[in-house]
C-alpha positions as CSV (number, residue, x, y, z in Angstrom):
1,M,5.4,12.6,11.7
2,R,2.9,10.0,10.5
3,S,2.7,8.2,7.2
4,T,-0.3,8.7,4.9
5,N,-0.4,4.9,4.6
6,P,-2.8,4.0,7.5
7,V,-0.7,0.9,8.2
8,F,2.3,2.9,9.2
9,A,0.3,5.9,10.6
10,R,-0.9,3.8,13.5
11,S,2.6,2.6,14.4
12,E,4.5,5.4,16.2
13,Q,7.6,3.1,15.8
14,F,8.0,4.1,12.2
15,A,8.6,7.7,13.1
16,P,12.2,8.8,13.6
17,Q,13.4,8.6,17.1
18,R,13.9,11.8,19.1
19,Q,17.3,12.3,20.5
20,S,18.1,13.7,23.9
21,H,20.0,17.0,24.1
22,G,23.6,16.5,25.0
23,N,23.6,12.8,24.0
24,Q,24.6,12.1,20.5
25,Q,23.5,8.5,20.6
26,G,19.9,9.5,21.4
27,Y,19.9,7.6,24.7
28,V,16.8,8.2,26.8
29,P,17.0,7.7,30.6
30,G,15.3,4.5,31.5
31,Q,16.1,2.7,28.3
32,Q,18.6,-0.2,28.3
33,A,21.5,0.3,25.9
34,D,21.9,-2.0,23.0
35,P,25.2,-3.8,23.3
36,Y,25.4,-3.9,19.5
37,G,25.8,-0.1,19.1
38,A,22.4,1.5,19.5
39,P,19.9,2.1,22.3
40,S,16.9,-0.2,22.3
41,P,13.6,1.7,22.3
42,Y,12.0,-1.4,23.8
43,G,13.9,-1.5,27.1
44,A,15.9,-4.7,26.3
45,P,19.0,-5.5,24.2
46,Q,18.3,-6.3,20.6
47,R,20.5,-8.7,18.7
48,P,21.0,-8.4,15.0
49,G,18.6,-11.2,14.3
50,D,15.9,-9.6,16.5
51,V,15.6,-6.3,14.6
52,M,13.9,-5.5,11.3
53,T,16.2,-5.5,8.3
54,I,15.7,-4.7,4.6
55,D,16.0,-8.5,3.9
56,D,13.1,-9.1,6.3
57,V,10.9,-6.5,4.6
58,I,11.8,-7.9,1.1
59,T,11.0,-11.5,2.2
60,K,7.7,-10.6,3.9
61,S,6.7,-8.4,1.0
62,A,7.4,-11.3,-1.4
63,I,5.2,-13.5,0.7
64,T,2.2,-11.1,0.9
65,L,2.5,-10.0,-2.8
66,G,3.0,-13.7,-3.8
67,L,-0.2,-14.7,-2.0
68,V,-2.1,-11.9,-3.5
69,F,-0.9,-13.0,-7.0
70,L,-1.7,-16.7,-6.4
71,V,-5.2,-16.1,-5.1
72,G,-5.8,-13.4,-7.7
73,A,-4.7,-15.8,-10.5
74,L,-7.0,-18.6,-9.2
75,T,-9.9,-16.2,-8.9
76,F,-9.2,-14.8,-12.4
77,M,-9.2,-18.2,-14.0
78,F,-12.0,-20.0,-12.2
79,L,-14.5,-17.3,-11.1
80,P,-17.7,-17.6,-13.1
81,P,-18.2,-14.4,-15.3
82,A,-21.6,-13.8,-13.8
83,L,-20.0,-13.3,-10.4
84,V,-17.1,-11.1,-11.4
85,Q,-18.5,-7.7,-10.8
86,M,-20.3,-8.6,-7.5
87,T,-17.2,-10.4,-6.2
88,A,-15.0,-7.4,-7.1
89,I,-17.2,-5.0,-5.2
90,G,-17.7,-7.3,-2.2
91,A,-14.0,-8.2,-1.9
92,G,-13.0,-4.6,-2.3
93,L,-15.2,-3.5,0.6
94,A,-14.0,-6.4,2.7
95,T,-10.4,-5.4,2.0
96,F,-11.1,-1.9,3.1
97,V,-12.5,-3.1,6.4
98,V,-9.6,-5.5,7.0
99,V,-7.1,-2.7,6.2
100,L,-8.8,-0.4,8.8
101,F,-8.9,-3.2,11.4
102,V,-5.2,-4.1,11.0
103,S,-4.2,-0.4,10.9
104,F,-5.7,0.3,14.3
105,R,-3.9,-2.6,15.9
106,R,-0.6,-1.7,17.6
107,Q,0.7,-5.2,17.3
108,I,0.3,-6.6,13.8
109,S,-0.5,-10.3,13.4
110,P,0.9,-12.4,10.5
111,A,-2.4,-14.2,10.4
112,F,-4.3,-11.0,9.7
113,V,-1.8,-10.1,7.0
114,G,-2.4,-13.5,5.5
115,L,-6.2,-12.9,5.6
116,F,-5.8,-9.6,4.0
117,S,-3.6,-11.0,1.2
118,I,-6.3,-13.7,0.5
119,I,-9.2,-11.2,0.3
120,E,-7.1,-8.8,-1.6
121,G,-6.2,-11.5,-4.0
122,V,-9.9,-12.3,-4.6
123,F,-10.5,-8.6,-5.3
124,V,-7.5,-8.3,-7.7
125,G,-8.5,-11.4,-9.6
126,A,-12.1,-10.3,-10.0
127,F,-11.2,-6.7,-10.8
128,S,-8.7,-7.9,-13.4
129,A,-11.3,-10.2,-15.0
130,M,-13.6,-7.3,-15.5
131,F,-11.0,-5.6,-17.6
132,E,-9.6,-8.6,-19.4
133,T,-13.0,-9.6,-20.6
134,S,-13.3,-6.3,-22.5
135,Y,-9.6,-5.6,-23.2
136,A,-7.7,-8.8,-24.0
137,G,-4.1,-8.6,-22.8
138,I,-4.5,-5.6,-20.6
139,V,-3.8,-7.4,-17.3
140,P,-0.2,-8.5,-18.2
141,Q,0.5,-4.9,-19.4
142,A,-0.8,-3.5,-16.1
143,V,1.2,-6.0,-14.0
144,L,4.4,-5.1,-15.8
145,A,3.7,-1.4,-15.6
146,T,3.0,-1.6,-11.9
147,F,6.4,-3.2,-11.1
148,V,8.2,-0.9,-13.5
149,A,6.6,2.1,-11.8
150,A,7.4,0.8,-8.3
151,A,11.1,0.1,-9.3
152,A,11.4,3.6,-10.9
153,T,9.9,5.2,-7.8
154,L,12.3,3.3,-5.5
155,A,15.3,4.3,-7.8
156,A,14.2,7.9,-7.7
157,Y,13.8,7.8,-4.0
158,K,17.3,6.4,-3.4
159,F,19.4,8.0,-6.1
160,L,17.7,11.4,-6.2
161,R,17.6,11.5,-2.4
162,I,14.0,12.5,-2.2
163,K,13.3,14.0,1.1
164,V,9.9,13.4,2.7
165,T,9.1,16.6,4.5
166,S,6.3,17.4,6.9
167,Q,4.6,19.6,4.3
168,F,4.8,16.7,1.8
169,R,3.2,14.3,4.3
170,K,0.4,16.8,5.1
171,I,-0.5,17.4,1.5
172,V,-0.4,13.7,0.5
173,T,-2.4,12.7,3.6
174,I,-5.2,15.2,3.1
175,S,-5.3,14.4,-0.6
176,T,-5.4,10.6,0.0
177,F,-8.2,10.8,2.5
178,A,-10.2,13.2,0.2
179,F,-9.8,10.8,-2.7
180,A,-10.9,7.8,-0.6
181,G,-14.0,9.7,0.5
182,L,-14.8,10.7,-3.1
183,V,-14.5,7.0,-4.2
184,L,-16.8,5.8,-1.3
185,V,-19.4,8.5,-2.1
186,N,-19.3,7.6,-5.8
187,L,-19.7,3.9,-5.0
188,A,-22.7,4.6,-2.7
189,L,-24.3,6.8,-5.4
190,S,-23.8,4.1,-8.0
191,F,-25.8,1.7,-6.0
192,M,-28.7,4.2,-6.3
193,G,-28.2,4.5,-10.0
194,I,-26.4,7.9,-9.9
195,N,-23.3,8.1,-12.1
196,L,-21.0,11.1,-11.4
197,G,-18.7,10.1,-14.3
198,I,-15.6,10.2,-12.2
199,R,-14.7,6.5,-12.2
200,E,-15.2,5.1,-15.7
201,I,-13.7,2.3,-17.7
202,G,-12.7,2.3,-21.4
203,S,-12.1,4.8,-24.2
204,G,-15.5,6.4,-23.6
205,A,-14.4,7.9,-20.3
206,G,-14.6,11.7,-20.1
207,L,-11.9,14.2,-19.2
208,L,-13.1,14.2,-15.6
209,A,-12.6,10.4,-15.1
210,I,-9.2,10.6,-16.8
211,G,-8.1,13.5,-14.6
212,I,-9.3,11.7,-11.5
213,S,-7.3,8.6,-12.5
214,I,-4.1,10.6,-13.2
215,L,-4.5,12.2,-9.8
216,A,-4.9,8.7,-8.2
217,L,-1.8,7.5,-9.9
218,V,0.2,10.5,-8.5
219,L,-1.2,9.9,-5.0
220,A,-0.3,6.2,-5.2
221,V,3.3,7.0,-6.2
222,A,3.5,9.6,-3.4
223,N,2.2,7.0,-0.9
224,L,4.9,4.6,-2.2
225,I,7.6,7.2,-1.6
226,M,6.3,7.7,2.0
227,D,6.2,3.9,2.5
228,F,9.9,3.7,1.5
229,D,10.7,6.5,3.8
230,Y,9.0,5.0,6.8
231,I,10.5,1.6,6.2
232,E,13.9,3.2,6.1
233,Q,13.1,5.0,9.4
234,G,12.0,1.7,10.9
235,I,15.2,-0.1,10.0
236,R,17.2,2.9,11.3
237,N,15.3,2.8,14.6
238,R,16.0,-0.9,15.0
239,L,12.4,-2.1,15.3
240,P,11.6,-5.7,16.2
241,A,11.8,-8.2,13.3
242,S,8.0,-8.7,13.7
243,E,7.4,-5.2,12.4
244,S,8.6,-6.3,9.0
245,W,5.1,-7.7,8.6
246,R,3.7,-4.2,9.0
247,A,6.1,-2.9,6.4
248,A,5.2,-5.7,4.0
249,F,1.5,-5.1,4.6
250,G,1.8,-1.4,3.9
251,L,3.7,-1.9,0.7
252,T,1.1,-4.5,-0.5
253,V,-1.7,-2.1,0.1
254,T,0.0,0.6,-2.0
255,M,1.1,-1.7,-4.7
256,V,-2.4,-3.1,-5.2
257,W,-3.8,0.5,-5.4
258,L,-1.2,1.4,-8.0
259,Y,-2.0,-1.7,-10.1
260,T,-5.8,-1.0,-10.1
261,E,-5.2,2.6,-11.2
262,I,-2.8,1.6,-13.9
263,L,-5.3,-0.9,-15.1
264,R,-8.0,1.7,-15.3
265,V,-5.8,4.2,-17.1
266,L,-4.7,1.6,-19.7
267,S,-8.3,0.9,-20.5
268,Y,-8.8,4.6,-21.6
269,F,-6.5,3.9,-24.5
270,R,-8.0,0.6,-25.5
271,S,-11.1,-0.2,-27.6
272,N,-13.3,-3.3,-27.0
């Protein structure tokens, strides 16, 4: 099964390994057995330091998220107000292109992950500045809420033993792509002066905009659950350590999406 996160969806390696009938270890003829207790899906023995671990994922995620935060903070502090909205739109579109480009590569490059983090940081900084200008103090609230939501999602996934079924994946995947299409169409129409009222900011937002934002939050959390599941599968399948960059990249994409939606929802309950 594939993840709804396009970063993981492209990598077949994050799917659970199929096991051969009559062989409990899942050994496939032609593969070279791993002397450390598991068959290597890459045809060569893998030592403990050569495979992806949870420590690898945490370290790489800290690097990517830290870079997003650093660039975002610099953009937030030094970007001229007159360029905030244009920069947010431009960086947002550039980020979308980079995500698609990296997602369709079978081998992920740390350099591309770094480029993504920088562009994403510019977007986050400009997007945050748009809100902070009208709603003082909303950005720290959104940052805190994002990490609390992510921690709560991880705790629920681990301790409630949430199972990611094929039906769950299908529903989330279809809904996520439908939402992305809706946002792109709305953005294109906004350039022509047409406002559908589905992506608003502030207490004046209508019920439609609020409902769309709540739906986006639910989808972001669902994507986060699927990210956790596929990272767990990748570690279980003993992927190369380099794949931890893909895991960190996928988590960063989802975390930024979650942050922007929380920022938007918080604005609905604030006055200028």
